[in-house]
Steps between C-alpha positions, in 0.01 A plus 500: 500500500128405468217749477152392606191684387162391647167562346130382524411643836175697545166524670285185527192394678536222756472160351647629173832420340806675375817387331827679586796491259864573574721553197869447543780670297813309418568146358555351842135467607525126499779521755276643776238365730221741487279618786197713564462697827239749618481788748183632639470841657648500851630140464826328436570376153399121481586210282223393244639250268811378340603288197835336436713567196371192316133587581448160637479580867266768652436623848205695639413673822223339688289799450496478128535121448219364271415852375823631348716334223845602410665415173773605259563530138871483414442597135343830623723548802178542705358361823133515578276488798142389428289615790144365535237531769653823614428628852532838650789378703685441170523867455862615489779608281641186328860467423687250289859411591786293337717271707817347388560258790245329713513592864663842417342842479336582176732682278266717288158657564236668293329828572165336600155506374194596701222248557179620663221273579160657603188334638 
């Protein structure tokens, strides 16, 4: 069992930055690929970014490429999402998730953290 707790969301002006954190419980954090997803009001949840177990390979949605950076710290059992040059369309609830096997559904999800970008 893995528990995920996101933090770092908030209200930010367009063009600003936020860093989201996702703290994982348990000693198996390094066994999971970690992802960030988001869901805006009235929209489907969408993929934002993913980082492999080793941290060496990352993936991004086209909409955030060049602005967001995912990273992980195995010593702290934490995955981060650095979000720069934020836009109003980045407003959403952001969720982190843990995936044990590539290509299969994510196994565990956090409760989400709200990000609101105003112009």
